[in-house]
N, C-alpha and C positions, 0 to 999 in steps of 0.2 A: 477481300478483307472484310468488307461490310457484311457479306453473307455469313462469314464466321462469327462476327459479332452478334448479328441477329440471331443465329442459331444458339450461341451461348446464352443470350438474354432469355430466349424462349425456354430452353431447358432448365435454366436456373429458376425462372419464375414458376415453372411446373413443380419442381422438387420443393421450393420454398412453400408454396401453397399446400401441397400434399402433406408436408410435415407439420407446419403450424396449425393447420385446421383439424388435426387429430386431437382427441381427448388426452392421449398419452403425453402430448407436448405440454399440457397444463399441469399434469402430474410432474413432468420433468422440471418445470419452473417452480412448483411449489415445494418439492422435496428438499432442495438445498436451503431454501429460506427457513423452513421449519427446523431443520437440523442446526443451521447457524443460530437461530433464535434460541433454541434450547441450549446448545453448547455455549453461546455468548452469555446467556443469562446465568448459567451455572458458573462460568468463569468469572463474571462480574461479581457475583455474590461472594465467591471464594476470594477474589482479589481484594474486595472491599474489607472483608473480614480480616485477611492477612494484613492489609495495610493498617487497619486500626490496632492490630495486635503488635506489629513490629515497628511501625513508624507513626505514632500518634502526632498530631499536629501540635506545634509548640511555638511559643513567643519567647525569642531570645532577648534578654536584657544585657546590653553591653555596658557594664559599669562594675566597679568594685563592690563587693558584698555590703561593705558599710554604707556606700552611697545609695545602692538600690534596695536597702532593707525596708524602708518605709513604703515605697511603691509596691514591691512584691507582697508585703504583708497585706496591704489594702486590696490588691488585685486578687490574691487568693481568698481573702475573706468574701469578697463580692462574688467570686467563682462559687464558693460553697453556699452562699445565701441565695443567689438568684437562679443558679443552674441554667444559665442562658448560653447559647451558642456563640455569643459575643466574647465569651471568656474561654480561654484554652490554657493548657499547661504552660508554665513558665520555666525557663532555664537562664540562669545568671552566668555570664562569661566576662572574663576581663578583657577590655579593649586592647588591641595591639598597640595603638598609639593614642595619645590624648586628644589630638585635633579631630574635629567633626568629619572632615573629608575622608580621613583614613578610616574612621569608624563606618562611614557609609560604604566604602570599598569593602571592608570586612563584612558588612551586612550583605552585600551582593554575593560574596562567596558562600556565606551561610545559606542564603536563599536558593542557590544553585547546587547545593550539595546533594547528590543523588542518594546518599545514605541516610539522610534525615528529612523529615517533613516540616521544615521551618516555614511557618505561615507569615511571620512578620519579625522585624528586629527593632527594638526600641534603643536608640543611642542618644548620647548627649546629656544624660542625666548628671546633676539634678537641675541645672539651671536652664538648659536649652534642649528639652527632649524632642526627638525627631523619630517619627515612625517610618521605617523603610519597608515597602512591600509592593506587590502588584496592586492594580486597581481593585480587584475583588478582595484581596486580603485587607486593604485599608478600609474598605466598606464594612467588612465583618468586625475588624478589631477597633475601629475608631471609638465607638461608644464606650466600651469597657475600659480602654485605656484613659480616655478623657476623664471618666468618672473616678477611676483609681487615683490618677494624678491630682484631680481636684480635691478629693478627700485627703490624700497624703499631704498635699500642699497646704490645706486649710489646717491640718493638725499641726503643721510646722510653722503656721502663720506666714507661709510664703507660697501662695498659689501660682501655678505656672500653666501655660497652655502648650499643648503638643503641636509640633509642626509636622507636615507630612511630606514624604519624598517617595514618589511613585516610580517604579522601574518598569521598563517595557518588557513584558513577558516574551514578546516575539524575538527580542534581541539576546535572550539568555541561552548560552550553549548552542549557537546557531549551527556550528559545524556537526555537533553530535546529533542534534535534531534532524538535520538534513541527511545525515547518514542513516538514521532510523527510517526516515521517509523513503530513501532509496531502497532499503531492504523491504519495506512494505510494498513498494511498487513492484519490485522483482517477484516477491512472493505472489502477488495478485496475478501478474502475467502468467507465472509458471503454473499455478493451480488452475486458472482458467483454461489454459492450453491443455493441461492434462485431462480436465473434465470434458472439454468440448471436442477436441480434435479427433478422438476416437470414433465419433459418429461417422466419419468418412469411411471407415473400415466396414461397418455393418451395412451402410448404405450401398456401397459398391458391391459387396457380396450378395446382398439381397436382389439387386437388380441383374446381377450375373445369373443367379440361380433361376429368376423368373423369365430370363431371356429378353428383358426390356432393353438391356445395354446393346444387344445385337440389333434391335430395331432402330435405336438411336444412331448407332454407327453406320448403319446402312443409309441413313438420310443425311448425316452431317459428318464432318471430318472428326477423327479421333481426338485431336487437340481441343476442338470446341467442346466435346463432351467432358473432357477432363477439366477444362477451365470452368465450364458451367457447374460441375459438381462442386469445385471449390468455392465458387461465388455464392451458390445457393446455401451451402453449409455455413459460409461466413456470415450471410445475411441472417440465417437462423440463430447462429451464436450471438450476433450483435442484438438481436431481438431479446434473447434471454438475458444478456448483460444489461440491456436497457431496463428490463423489469427488475433485475436484482439491484442494479445501481440506484433506481428510484426508491426501492424499499430501504436500501442502506442510507440514502440521503435523508429520508423521512426519519429513520431511526436516529441518525446523528443530530438532526435538528431537535427531536424530541429530548434526547439526552441532554443537549445543550440547554434546553429550556428548563428541565427539571434539576439539572445539576449545574448551576451557574458557575461554579468554580472549576469546572473542567477546563484544562488548558486548550488553547486554539491549536490547530495543526500548524506545523512550521511552514514558512514560505519556501517553496523550491527555488532552485537557482535561477530557472528560466521564468519564474512567475507562474501563478496558478493557472491562467487561461491557456497559455502555451503548453504548460505541463499536461494539462488534461487532453489537449489535442495530440500531443506526442504519445501519451499513454494509449489512446485509441489506435494511433497509426502503428505503433510498435506491437500492440496486440494483434492487429490485422497482419502485419508482417510475420510475426512469430507463428500465428495460426496457419497462414498460407505455406510457410516453410515446412512445418511439420505435417500439415494437412496434405501437402503434395506427396510427401514421403509415404504417409498412411494410404493415400489414394492409390499410389503405385503398388503398395503391398496388397491392398484389397483387389486391385485389378488382376494380380497374379494368383491369388488364392481361389479355391474352389468351394471351400466350406468354412465353418466357424473354427474347426480345429486347426486348420492350416493358417487362418488369420492369427490365432493365438501364438502359434509357433513362429510365424514369420514376423510378427510385430514385436516379439520380445527384444530383439536387438535395438529397435527404435526406442522402446521404452527405457532400456538401460542407458541409451545414449542421452535421453532426456534427464535421467537422474545424474548422470556424470556431468553434464553441462551445468545443472543446478549446483552441484558440489563445487565445481571449479569457480563458478560465480560467487559462491559464498566465501571461498578462500580469498578472492581478490578484494573483498571489502576492507581488509586490513591495509592494503596498498593499491588503491584504484588507479595508480598511474605507473605501476610496475610492468615488467615484461609479460607476466602471465595475464594481467588485465588487458594490455594491448592486444595480445593474441586472441583473447576471448572476444574483443570487439571486432576483429577481423574475421574470425570464424563465423560463417553466416548463421549457424544454428544457435549460437549464443550471443550474436550481435544485438538483437532487439532487447534482451534482458540487461545487457551491459549498458546499452545506451540509454535506457530509461533511468537507470541508476545515476548515469552521468548527468541527465537532465535535472535530477533532484539536487545534485551536489553543486553543479557549475552553471554559469550563465552563458557560455559560448554556444552559438547556434550553428555555425557552419558545419561541424562534425555530424550533426543530425541529418543534414541534407545529403552528405556523402554516404552516411550509413543507410539511409532509406533507399537511395538508388542502388547501392551494393546489394542490399537484401532483395530488392525487386528483381534484379538480374538473376540472382540465384533461384528465385521462385520460377522464372521462366525456364532456366536450365533444367531444374528438377522435373517440372511438368512435361517438358518436351522429352526428356529421357524416359520418364514413366510411360508416356503415350507410345513412344517408339518401341519400348520393351513389350508393351501390351499388343501392339500391332504385330510384332514378329513372333512372339511366343504364343499368344492366345489366338490371335486372328490368322496366324501363319501367312502373313502378307508382308510386303516390303521388298527391297532389293535382295536378290539372292547372292550368296557369296560365290565367287569363282571356285570351281573345283581345281584342286592340284593335280597335275599330271604326273 
């Protein structure tokens, strides 16, 4: 057993260094970053432009028109005179109930309405005005509202001071935000797997054509060679992900610095530290599951044309798995979702979605063990097929008389 592990480590280290040390690997790292920066920049510009056109930020005044008339007039006048970002468009709406608690509840619904860009809600006019918003919204709107209230109150010889009610942005629409986080996590795993797992095919075909694989198999068991290929390509993929993740983290921090009003990411069900660990573990399992399949295909193929033909069913299977997982988002506890969790090739994607939605931990331990078992089964099956079909070795079948 130690000899197999040592051989696996030696071959994996050789493949890793031979790939990472090439200049082509640097191009492989830079190309997706440049593509994402260009597409992300274009998408951000289009999104901001569309947001400003369709959903301009607004301040909702919960009061009868005759009650809010003085404040709205002064606020609009100051908006036109100063042209400051402290002043935004105003909308007057009648309060559902006269008491202030009911108006604050109504304000919470307005602030979480996905079809509107409500920045803040001013309730309790005329005697007890209260501004309801997130912390960033209150910081932006406080000055303009206080100034308008002061001038309107002075004109009526009845100056008033606004009170502030801050709502927790993290607690708004938690279920919907976690569902969005689950979909993003699934998309990340899927596209990274599509991008990276195919390298095993070209690697195996290249070493078969150059006869390197025959030298390795003559020195170590076939199983050790297959596991070494998986481990080396996994290490290469994790290196690429570490670079891309660092760039993405720097980009997010830069965006948060220059766009202070950007909403924070929602808290996953298991918490951010454990969620990040599970994201890495499920990527590893997903990569090894599909990588072992692609490795077996590459071991059977003799050239690039055969690789393309033989890999097509596996690629179609990946697309079908992704389609099924997308369907389960509407009912994550239904029969289809449970079946996708049990099916080994879709289990990693389903479980990372569950980690974003729920806080239960024990299913993840079972899922990781179940996926690891299938990795061993697929690798052993692929190595046995390679031994029998390509190497023409292994136990002979008894001839029928």
